[in-house]
C-alpha positions as CSV (number, residue, x, y, z in Angstrom):
1,X,21.2,79.3,18.2
2,X,23.1,77.9,15.3
3,X,26.1,75.2,16.2
4,X,27.6,75.6,12.6
5,X,30.9,77.1,12.7
6,X,32.2,78.5,9.4
7,X,35.0,76.9,7.7
8,X,38.4,78.5,8.3
9,X,40.2,80.0,5.2
10,X,42.3,77.5,3.7
11,X,46.1,77.4,4.8
12,X,49.0,77.7,1.9
13,X,51.5,75.5,3.8
14,X,51.4,72.8,6.0
15,X,54.9,71.4,6.8
16,X,56.0,67.7,6.5
17,X,55.8,65.5,9.6
18,X,59.3,63.6,9.9
19,X,58.9,60.6,12.4
20,X,61.8,58.5,12.2
21,X,63.0,55.3,10.7
22,X,59.5,53.6,10.4
23,X,57.3,55.9,8.9
24,X,58.2,58.1,5.5
25,X,57.7,61.8,5.9
26,X,54.0,62.5,6.0
27,X,52.6,65.5,4.0
28,X,49.5,67.0,5.7
29,X,48.4,68.4,2.6
30,X,48.8,65.1,0.8
31,X,46.4,63.5,3.4
32,X,44.0,66.0,3.1
33,X,43.6,65.8,-0.9
34,X,44.0,61.8,-0.4
35,X,41.2,61.6,2.0
36,X,39.1,64.5,0.8
37,X,39.3,66.5,3.9
38,X,38.6,70.5,3.5
39,X,39.6,73.0,5.9
40,X,37.2,72.7,8.2
41,X,39.6,70.3,9.9
42,X,41.9,73.1,10.7
43,X,45.9,72.2,10.0
44,X,46.6,72.2,13.7
45,X,44.2,69.5,14.5
46,X,44.9,67.4,11.5
47,X,48.8,67.6,12.5
48,X,47.9,67.0,15.8
49,X,46.1,63.6,14.7
50,X,48.7,62.3,12.6
51,X,51.6,63.0,14.8
52,X,49.8,61.0,17.7
53,X,48.9,58.1,15.6
54,X,52.6,58.2,14.6
55,X,53.5,58.3,18.1
56,X,51.4,55.5,19.4
57,X,52.3,53.3,16.4
58,X,55.9,54.0,16.5
59,X,55.6,53.2,20.6
60,X,54.4,49.9,20.2
61,X,56.7,49.0,17.3
62,X,59.5,50.0,19.0
63,X,58.5,48.2,21.9
64,X,57.9,45.2,19.7
65,X,61.4,45.8,17.5
66,X,63.7,45.8,20.7
67,X,62.7,42.2,21.6
68,X,62.8,42.9,25.0
69,X,60.1,41.1,26.3
70,X,59.7,43.2,29.7
71,X,59.5,46.4,27.3
72,X,56.9,44.7,25.0
73,X,54.7,43.7,28.0
74,X,54.8,47.0,30.0
75,X,54.1,48.9,26.6
76,X,50.9,46.9,25.9
77,X,49.9,47.0,29.5
78,X,50.2,50.8,29.1
79,X,48.2,50.5,26.0
80,X,45.6,48.5,27.2
81,X,44.8,50.7,30.5
82,X,45.0,53.9,28.0
83,X,42.3,52.2,25.8
84,X,40.2,51.2,28.5
85,X,40.6,54.7,30.1
86,X,40.2,57.1,27.2
87,X,39.1,54.9,23.9
88,X,36.1,53.3,26.0
89,X,34.8,56.0,27.9
90,X,34.8,58.1,24.5
91,X,33.0,55.1,23.0
92,X,30.1,55.7,25.6
93,X,30.1,59.4,25.9
94,X,30.8,60.8,22.5
95,X,28.0,59.4,20.7
96,X,25.6,60.2,23.9
97,X,26.8,63.8,23.4
98,X,26.4,63.7,19.8
99,X,22.8,62.4,19.7
100,X,22.1,65.0,22.6
101,X,23.5,68.1,20.5
102,X,21.6,66.5,17.2
103,X,18.7,66.7,19.1
104,X,19.2,70.3,20.7
105,X,19.8,71.3,16.9
106,X,17.0,70.1,15.9
107,X,18.4,67.5,13.2
108,X,16.7,64.5,12.3
109,X,19.0,61.3,13.0
110,X,17.8,60.3,9.0
111,X,20.2,63.1,7.7
112,X,23.0,61.2,5.4
113,X,25.9,62.8,7.1
114,X,24.6,61.7,10.7
115,X,24.1,58.0,9.4
116,X,27.4,58.2,7.9
117,X,29.1,59.5,11.2
118,X,27.1,56.9,13.0
119,X,28.2,53.9,10.7
120,X,31.4,55.0,10.8
121,X,31.4,54.9,14.5
122,X,30.5,51.6,14.5
123,X,32.9,50.3,12.0
124,X,35.6,52.2,13.9
125,X,34.6,50.2,17.1
126,X,34.3,46.9,15.4
127,X,37.8,47.6,14.8
128,X,39.1,48.5,18.1
129,X,37.5,45.5,19.9
130,X,39.8,43.1,18.2
131,X,42.8,45.7,18.7
132,X,42.1,45.7,22.5
133,X,42.0,41.8,22.5
134,X,45.2,41.5,20.7
135,X,47.0,44.1,22.9
136,X,46.1,42.0,25.8
137,X,47.1,38.4,24.2
138,X,50.5,40.5,23.2
139,X,51.2,41.6,26.6
140,X,49.9,38.1,28.0
141,X,52.6,36.3,25.7
142,X,55.4,38.6,26.4
143,X,54.9,37.8,30.0
144,X,54.5,34.1,29.4
145,X,57.7,34.1,27.3
146,X,59.5,36.3,29.9
147,X,58.8,34.0,32.6
148,X,59.5,30.8,30.7
149,X,62.8,32.5,29.4
150,X,61.9,31.7,25.8
151,X,61.4,34.2,22.8
152,X,58.0,35.8,21.7
153,X,56.0,32.7,20.0
154,X,55.5,33.2,16.1
155,X,51.6,33.7,17.0
156,X,52.9,37.3,18.4
157,X,53.8,38.5,15.2
158,X,50.7,37.6,13.4
159,X,49.3,39.1,15.8
160,X,51.1,42.4,15.6
161,X,50.2,42.6,11.9
162,X,46.7,42.4,12.6
163,X,46.8,45.1,15.3
164,X,48.7,47.4,12.7
165,X,46.1,46.5,10.0
166,X,43.1,47.6,12.2
167,X,44.3,50.3,13.5
168,X,44.3,52.2,10.2
169,X,41.0,52.0,9.4
170,X,39.6,52.7,12.4
171,X,41.8,55.7,12.7
172,X,40.8,56.8,9.5
173,X,36.9,56.3,10.1
174,X,37.3,58.9,13.0
175,X,38.8,61.5,10.7
176,X,36.0,61.1,8.7
177,X,33.3,61.4,11.2
178,X,35.2,64.4,12.4
179,X,34.7,66.0,8.9
180,X,31.1,65.0,8.8
181,X,30.6,66.5,12.0
182,X,32.4,69.7,11.0
183,X,31.3,69.9,7.3
184,X,27.9,68.3,7.6
185,X,27.5,67.6,4.0
186,X,24.1,67.3,2.1
């Protein structure tokens, strides 16, 4: 039994993703070229991942830019809940299922693509843990400022910058992991 899926034929067009005032238009073909993503990641999957990343970030940034403490607190409360429900469970089950599949396929864990995948997974997790802490802190700062009738403290802006900067490497690590899992390069 083979677990290898042949790569789909290349798509000739991938329409730009238009998001709004914060994001520039994103050209999936340019993302594909810049990050050396071949067509083992289908245009639909790449597009969906890019749109999800844009939507999550836009939601948090929209709340932040509104300046409304209740909106900020509620948005970050939802982000924290979603992270624990979806990301934390994935962080446990994805490596377990992946190791199980590697065992069933007879792949030694010493293969380069598997080692890179595991390393990138650990890296993404190390980015994710402070992101969750920052989301919790931002939520708590918004609640405290709202209760005291004060604006968000300057520290909150610093937290937002760090939150944003940590999100991108983690997202790109997962795109790379997906590529490695599909392409299994030598």
